[in-house]
C-alpha positions as CSV (number, residue, x, y, z in Angstrom):
1,M,133.0,-83.2,171.6
2,A,136.0,-83.9,174.0
3,D,138.2,-80.9,172.7
4,I,134.5,-78.0,173.7
5,L,134.3,-79.4,177.2
6,L,137.8,-78.8,177.7
7,P,138.0,-76.2,180.9
8,S,140.3,-73.8,178.5
9,K,137.9,-74.4,175.8
10,I,135.1,-72.9,178.2
11,S,136.7,-70.4,179.8
12,E,137.7,-68.7,175.8
13,V,133.1,-69.4,175.6
14,E,132.7,-67.5,179.2
15,S,135.2,-64.6,177.7
16,S,133.6,-64.3,174.9
17,L,130.1,-63.5,176.0
18,V,131.0,-61.0,179.5
19,S,132.1,-57.8,178.6
20,P,135.2,-57.0,180.7
21,E,134.2,-53.3,180.9
22,P,131.7,-52.8,183.6
23,Q,127.8,-52.8,182.1
24,R,125.1,-49.8,183.4
25,R,121.9,-50.6,183.5
26,R,120.2,-48.4,180.2
27,P,117.6,-45.7,182.1
28,V,114.1,-47.1,180.8
29,P,112.4,-43.9,178.5
30,K,109.4,-42.1,180.6
31,R,106.4,-42.6,179.4
32,A,104.8,-39.5,177.5
33,R,101.7,-38.8,179.8
34,P,98.5,-37.8,178.1
35,R,97.9,-34.4,177.4
36,P,94.6,-33.3,178.0
37,E,93.2,-30.1,176.0
38,L,90.6,-27.9,177.3
39,P,87.7,-27.9,174.6
40,L,86.9,-24.7,173.9
41,D,83.6,-25.0,172.2
42,D,82.0,-27.5,175.5
43,E,81.5,-25.6,178.3
44,I,80.3,-28.3,180.3
45,Q,82.6,-30.8,178.3
46,A,85.3,-28.6,180.0
47,W,84.8,-29.1,184.3
48,S,84.4,-33.2,183.6
49,K,88.0,-32.8,182.1
50,P,91.4,-32.7,183.7
51,V,93.2,-29.8,182.8
52,Q,96.6,-29.6,182.4
53,P,98.6,-28.7,185.6
54,V,101.2,-25.2,184.6
55,E,104.9,-26.5,185.7
56,D,106.9,-25.0,182.8
57,E,105.1,-22.9,181.2
58,G,103.9,-19.2,182.2
59,L,100.4,-17.9,182.9
60,D,101.0,-16.2,179.5
61,S,101.2,-18.7,177.2
62,L,98.4,-20.7,178.9
63,A,96.2,-17.5,178.6
64,R,96.8,-18.0,175.0
65,R,96.0,-21.4,174.5
66,Y,92.5,-20.3,175.9
67,P,92.0,-16.6,174.8
68,G,88.2,-17.5,175.7
69,R,88.8,-17.5,179.4
70,K,89.2,-15.5,182.2
71,L,92.0,-17.4,184.7
72,S,92.4,-16.5,188.2
73,L,95.2,-18.1,191.1
74,S,94.0,-18.1,194.2
75,S,94.4,-19.4,197.9
76,Q,92.6,-21.0,200.6
77,R,90.9,-17.7,201.8
78,K,91.1,-18.8,206.2
79,P,89.3,-17.2,208.9
80,M,90.3,-13.6,210.0
81,E,90.5,-13.8,214.0
82,F,88.8,-11.5,215.9
83,Y,89.1,-12.2,219.7
84,D,86.3,-11.3,222.1
85,T,83.8,-12.7,224.8
86,P,80.4,-13.8,224.5
87,E,78.5,-10.3,225.8
88,R,81.3,-8.5,223.1
89,P,80.8,-11.0,219.9
90,K,83.0,-9.8,217.0
91,A,83.5,-6.3,218.5
92,F,85.1,-3.9,215.8
93,S,85.5,-0.6,215.4
94,M,86.9,1.8,213.0
95,D,89.8,4.1,214.0
96,S,91.6,7.1,212.5
97,L,95.1,5.9,211.6
98,E,96.0,10.4,212.2
99,F,94.1,10.9,214.7
100,F,96.5,7.7,216.1
101,F,99.4,9.0,215.2
102,L,98.8,12.8,216.6
103,I,97.7,11.3,219.6
104,A,100.8,8.7,220.4
105,Q,102.4,12.4,220.0
106,Y,100.9,15.2,222.1
107,F,100.0,13.0,224.8
108,R,103.4,12.5,227.4
109,E,101.6,10.9,230.2
110,A,100.3,7.5,229.0
111,L,97.1,7.8,231.3
112,P,95.2,10.1,228.9
113,L,95.9,7.6,225.8
114,R,95.1,4.7,228.1
115,V,91.9,5.7,228.7
116,I,91.1,6.6,224.8
117,L,91.9,3.5,224.4
118,L,89.5,2.2,227.5
119,M,86.6,4.7,225.7
120,I,87.2,2.7,221.9
121,A,86.5,-0.4,223.7
122,C,83.8,-0.3,225.5
123,Q,81.7,2.2,222.5
124,K,78.6,1.0,221.6
125,A,76.9,1.1,217.8
126,G,77.0,4.7,217.4
127,G,79.8,5.3,219.6
128,Q,78.5,5.9,223.1
129,I,80.4,5.0,226.0
130,R,78.3,3.6,229.0
131,L,81.2,3.3,231.6
132,T,81.1,5.7,235.5
133,Q,84.1,7.9,236.3
134,E,84.1,5.4,239.2
135,E,83.8,2.5,236.4
136,M,87.1,4.1,234.4
137,S,89.3,4.3,237.6
138,T,88.9,0.8,239.0
139,V,89.5,-0.6,235.2
140,L,92.6,1.4,234.5
141,D,93.5,0.9,238.2
142,V,94.2,4.7,239.1
143,H,93.4,7.5,241.3
144,R,90.5,9.0,241.2
145,G,91.8,12.6,240.9
146,K,94.2,11.6,238.3
147,L,91.5,9.8,235.8
148,N,89.2,13.1,236.3
149,E,92.1,15.4,235.5
150,A,92.8,13.1,232.4
151,L,89.7,12.2,231.4
152,G,89.0,16.4,231.0
153,E,92.4,16.7,229.4
154,V,90.3,14.0,227.1
155,M,87.3,15.6,226.6
156,S,88.9,19.2,225.7
157,H,90.4,18.8,222.2
158,G,86.7,17.2,221.5
159,I,87.3,13.4,221.0
160,V,84.2,12.3,223.3
161,F,82.1,14.5,225.7
162,K,80.0,13.6,227.7
163,V,76.0,12.4,226.8
164,R,74.7,12.6,230.7
165,R,76.4,10.7,234.0
166,G,78.0,7.7,233.2
167,V,77.2,7.9,229.5
168,Y,79.8,9.6,226.4
169,Q,80.1,9.6,223.1
170,F,82.8,9.6,221.3
171,N,83.4,11.5,218.0
172,P,83.2,10.1,215.1
173,P,85.9,11.0,213.1
174,Y,88.3,9.6,215.8
175,S,86.6,6.7,216.6
176,Y,83.3,4.9,215.8
177,R,81.8,1.6,216.1
178,V,79.3,1.2,213.7
179,A,77.4,-1.8,214.5
180,E,77.0,-4.0,217.4
181,F,75.1,-7.6,217.9
182,I,73.1,-8.2,221.1
183,P,72.7,-12.2,221.1
184,G,69.8,-12.9,222.7
185,T,68.4,-15.3,225.6
186,E,65.0,-16.8,226.4
187,L,62.7,-13.7,226.9
188,V,64.7,-11.5,224.2
189,E,65.5,-11.3,220.8
190,A,68.6,-11.4,219.5
191,E,69.6,-8.0,217.6
192,Y,71.8,-6.3,215.0
193,R,71.9,-2.9,215.8
194,Q,73.2,-0.4,213.3
195,V,73.7,3.7,213.7
196,D,75.7,4.8,210.0
197,Q,78.6,7.1,210.9
198,D,77.2,10.3,208.8
199,K,73.7,11.0,210.7
200,M,75.6,10.0,214.0
201,I,78.1,13.1,212.2
202,A,74.8,15.4,211.1
203,K,73.2,14.6,214.8
204,I,75.9,15.9,216.2
205,R,77.3,19.2,214.0
206,K,73.1,20.2,214.7
207,D,73.5,20.5,218.0
208,E,74.5,24.2,219.1
209,S,74.8,22.4,223.2
210,L,78.1,21.1,222.3
211,P,81.8,23.3,221.9
212,Q,83.1,24.0,218.3
213,L,85.8,21.8,218.1
214,V,82.9,18.5,219.3
215,R,80.5,20.1,215.9
216,F,83.7,20.5,213.5
217,P,86.3,18.3,215.0
218,S,90.1,19.2,214.1
219,L,93.5,18.2,214.2
220,E,95.5,20.8,213.8
221,H,95.5,22.6,217.2
222,M,96.8,19.3,218.3
223,R,99.6,19.4,215.6
224,E,100.1,23.0,216.0
225,A,101.2,22.2,219.5
226,I,103.3,19.5,218.4
227,E,105.4,21.3,217.0
228,E,105.0,24.5,220.1
229,L,106.3,21.4,222.1
230,R,109.6,20.2,220.2
231,K,110.6,23.7,219.1
232,Q,110.5,24.3,223.4
233,R,112.2,20.4,224.1
234,A,114.6,22.2,221.7
235,E,115.6,25.0,222.8
236,E,115.9,23.4,227.1
237,R,118.5,20.9,225.3
238,A,120.4,23.6,224.2
239,E,120.6,25.8,226.9
240,R,121.6,22.5,229.3
241,R,124.2,22.1,226.3
242,L,125.1,25.9,226.8
243,A,125.7,25.3,230.5
244,R,127.5,21.7,230.4
245,A,130.1,24.3,228.1
246,Q,130.1,26.5,230.5
247,R,130.5,24.7,233.7
248,Q,133.4,22.9,231.4
249,E,135.3,26.6,230.7
250,E,135.4,27.3,234.2
251,G,136.4,24.2,235.3
252,T,139.5,23.9,232.9
253,A,140.0,27.7,233.7
254,Q,141.1,27.1,237.1
């Protein structure tokens, strides 16, 4: 008993129990999560049971597991944003992209484009614009004479035409507001007004008092005018280059 209690014997026993190598902690094996399967024969049970998330396998393999079901992915739809006012709630129009593309090239001055944009913004259901020329000049902050000139140029291409004093009509193939919601008041009920585009086009074409370019609108004349303008500007640039080269030659000769 005395030998066992000696310090040397105690150290020998401790050294035999403790390994000189550092001990690493063994990872605990993860418990496999159950993989719930969709019951293929009972649709009611299918809705009440959780579905296995799609992690490593693709949608093709998932679809093969459930051949009788239609799979789809979608994100949460965000509400569309339209800036509006209480007087013009959710107001928007249908506009021809080709029309925008050509007028951006055709009109070299900014004012005719501003007039067109103002009319698009102020049109009612059916494409009517209820604005006087004085109101247009006030909104755009331009002189009345300049506005009349720009408005006349816009009207000469059949983009809009005058119905009566203070009322203009947009040509439907270019820009058209199909419908509008008119809020109600204490005395007047709210109204949703809709005017189909094809009916307005038919009405315009029957009116023989209107110019031909209004009744049968076409942007081809604008395309031709753009090409002619580009040719003219190219010739002017070539003449300026030639004159510059001649001046340089005269300068070197002296």
